[in-house]
N, C-alpha and C positions, 0 to 999 in steps of 0.2 A: 383531511384531505385524502383522497383515494389515488394510489399509485401502483403501477405494475412493476414487478421485480422479475427479471429474467436472468437466471444463472443463480443457483442456490449453493454454491461451493463454500470454500473456507471463509468468505466474506459476505457473499450475497445472502445467504440465510440469516446471519446475524444483523445484516442492514434492515431486513424485513422485521425481525424481532424487535429491534430498537425502535423503529418507527411505530410499531404497533403498541409498544409500551408508552409511547408519547401520544397515543390516541389516533394515529393515522390508520387507514384501512389499506390493506395490501392484497393485491391479487398476484399469485406467484406461479411461475412456470420454470421447469427445469427438464432437460432431456431424460433425466433420471426420475421417473415417478415417485420413488421412495423419498428423494430429496424434497420434492414438493409436498408429499404427504406429511413429512416431519415438520415443516413450517406450517402447514395447515392445522396441525394439532395444536399449535400455539396461537391459533386465531386467524390465520390468513385464509383466503379463498383460493383453492388450487385450481389451475387451468390445465386443460389437456393439450393445448397447442397455443402458438402465438396469436392465431385468429381467436381462439376462445378467450384468451387473456384480454385482447382488445375489446371484445364484446362485452366481457364482465366489468370493464372500466366505466361503461356508461357513455354519457355525452361529452363533448369536447368543452374545455380543453382537456385532453387526456395526457398523461405523462407516464412513460415507460422507462425505468432504469435498467440498463444492460450491465450485467456484472460478470463478464466472460473474459477469458484470456485474450489478449491482443492478437490480431491477425485474422485468419480465415473466418473463424466461427463468429467473431464479433461482426466482420464485414457482412457476412450472410445474414445475420440476424438484423442488422440495421437496414439492409436492403429489404428484407421481408417486412419489417415494420413500416418501411416507407410505402409499401404497397397497401398496408392496412390502416394506417392513420390518415388524418386529414388536416385541413387548414387549423392552425393555431394549437395543434397537438405538439408534444415535446418528446424527443428521443434523448435520453441521457446515457452517455457512455462513462461508466465509473471505473472502467478497468484501466489498464496501462497502455492505452493506444499511443501511437506516434501522433504528435501534435499535427503534423501535415496531413495525416489521414483524416483528423477532425475537420480541418478546413475544407477539405475535398468533399467529405460527406455532407457537411452543412450546405455547400454549394448545390449539391445534387438534390437535397430535400427542399431547399427554398423555394423552387417553383411550384411545389405542392402547398406552400405555406406552412410546412412542418419545420418547427424550431428544433435546432440541435445544440445540446449542451455537453460540454466535456468536463468530467470532475476527476481531478487527481485525488485519490482517496488513500490516506495513510492511516493506519491503525491496526492492520493484520488481524489475527484470530482474537485479539483482545479488545476489538471495537465495541462489542455488545455492552461491555461494562464501562470501558474507558472513553468511548466515543471515538469519532473518526475526525481526523484533520482533513479539511476539504478545500481544494484549490480549484476554482471554478472558472470556466471560460464560457461566456454566454452573451447574448444581447441583454440589455437592462430589463426588458419586459419579461423575458424567460426567467431571469434571476429573481426578480422580484415575485413572480407567481411561485417560484419553487422555494422561496425563502423559508417557509414553515418547515419544509422537509429538511433543508440544510441545518436549520437551527436544532432540529430534533436529533440529528445524526452527530452533530458536532459535540465535543466534550462540555462546552459551556465554561464559564469562568472559573468555576471549581475553587480550589484552595491555592492556585497559582498566584503569587503576589502580582500586583499590577506593575508594569514597567514604568519606571520613573518618568515623568513627563505626560503620561496618558491621564486624563482626567475626564469627569463627566460620565455619562452613561457608557458602559463598556461597548466598544465597537464589535462588529462581526468578527473581525480578526482576533479580538481578545477572547471571543467565544470559541474560536477554533475553526472558522472558515472565512474565506475571502472571495469576493468577485474579482478575479485577477485581471479580467479584460475580455476582449472578444474571443470568438470561438478559437480554440487551439491553445489559448494562454494557460488554461488550467492545467493541461497535461504537459505543457512546456515547463511550468513551474514544478510540477511533480517530477518531470524528468530529471531536472537539476537536482532536487531534493534527493532522489535515488542515487544520483552520481556522488553527491556529498556523502550519502549513507555508505557507498562502497568505501570511500576514503576513511571514514570514521571506524568502520568495522575493521579495516585492514590495519589501522594504527593500533587498535586494541589487540588484534590478534598477533601482531608482530611483537608487541610489547610483552605479552604473556609468553611468547615462544622464547624471547630472550631470557626472561625470568626462569622459565622451566629448564633451559639448557645450561644454566650456570653451574649446576652441580656436577656435570660431566664434561665441562670445558677444560681439556687437559692443556690447553695453551696458556692458561692462567695459573698462578701460584695456588697450591692446595688450600691455603688459608683463605683464598677468595672464592673457592667452590662452594657457594652457599646453597644449601638444600632448602628451597623456599616452598612455602605452602600456597599453591595458586588460589585455592578456594578462599582462604583467609585474606589474601591480599585484594582479591576482588571484592570481598565483603567489606574491608576497611576502606577501600577507595570509594564505595558507595556512599559512605557516610561523612560528608563535609568536604570531599576533595574537589578540585576544580575539574576533574574528568567525570564526575558524577553524571550518569545518563541512563536512559532506558536500556541502551545497548550494554552498558556495563551491569545493569541489574540482570539482564538475560545471561551474561557471562557468568556472573556469580552463581546464579541458579544452576547453569549447566556444570559448573565445576564442583558445586556442592552435591550434585547427583553422581558425578563421576569425575574424579580429578584428572583421569588420564583421557577422558573422552573417547573410551574405547569403542563405542558403538558408531562413531563417525569415521568415515573413510578419509575425508578431506577433499572430496570431489565437489566443487563449487560452481553451480550453474550461474549464469548471469541472464537476467530477465529481459535484457534489451535497453532499458533506460541508461545504463552505464555507457554503453556503445554510443547511444544518441547524444548523450551529454558531451562525450569527447568529440563527436562529430560537430556539434554546436561550437565548442571551443575552437576548432580548427577554422570553422566558417567566419567566426568573430575575431580570429587571430588573438585569442586570450589564452595565456599560459595556463595549463591545468596539469602540472607534473603529477601531483599526488593522485588525482582522479584517474589519470591515464595509467599510472603504475598499478593502481588498485584493480582496475579492469584487466590488465595484462596478467596480473597474478592469478586471477580467476581462470584465465585460459591455461595458465601453466599448471594449475592444481589438477588438471584432468589428466596430466601425465605423471607428476610427481607430487606426492602429498606430504605435507608438513604438519606439525602440531598446530601452527597458525591457521592452516586451512581447515583443520578440524574444528577449531574455534569459530571459524566463519560459518561452517555448516551448523554448528550448534546454535549461533545467533539467529540464523535464517529459519531454523526450525522453531526457535523461540517466539520470534515475532510474527512470522508469517505462515508457519506450519509447512515450510518447504521441505519436502523429503528428498534426500540425496538420490541421484539416479540409481536404479537398481536395488533400492532398499525400500522396505515397507515401514510404514508408520509403527 
């Protein structure tokens, strides 16, 4: 299948590469020509503009995957594609857009017969090898048409044991992607995923801050001031404990590299989904104490940094390549 990819940053370029590994053809565009050239060197066809990309996709139904930061740049790109594409074509937003923006965009494109698909995409900078977990909002016909693309990007069943009670041919969910529901639902599910991610990261970070602080805790008896090895604790927890996770793997890796996390300031950005998750909880009158506290901690981190916040920065760099504000990779 041939597909256009717009935005070749931390994830977009590797999405194109993973698709090409599976035999799909990619036409790519990025505002930075060097980014397009790098992916073209791996077999993609580089386009010089959005119009050029659409032209190189051939006849309908054409599909264009937009992988850009949520907000103005995605909005402008979708609007431009809306003027270039036609009936039965598909615009896919694989970034972290607000789900209500998806619903609005789909309604705007519908009179032209252009289908809109929102894909919550998780996998970060590791997706090329590990695959991407995909949460998809779309009409059934658009989802069915794009199923080969989703299946190629998803991790597949791999070596993860099947959940007890699931039998027969592995479902799409077991392969790492789901048709969550209508337009907007994919990014809604991804939004809550990222809110949960905030809480899990915060719990790990606070736990290690407590462990690290024990040696200097003058309020406790000297015999209880344990000088603990953070790297070894993270490593042993990775192996058979109930808190084993990819986030813990990243924690262990960061601590093995530098037990003091000296290269991190502890300034922690929030990418939007955490705020939207808390807003959704308020709308639904659902208590979300942990997720709310994790979001507010990120706000505080920009004024006063702790070891826990350095740990959050290290995890964000590990899974998503997120660089602290004012720092270079």
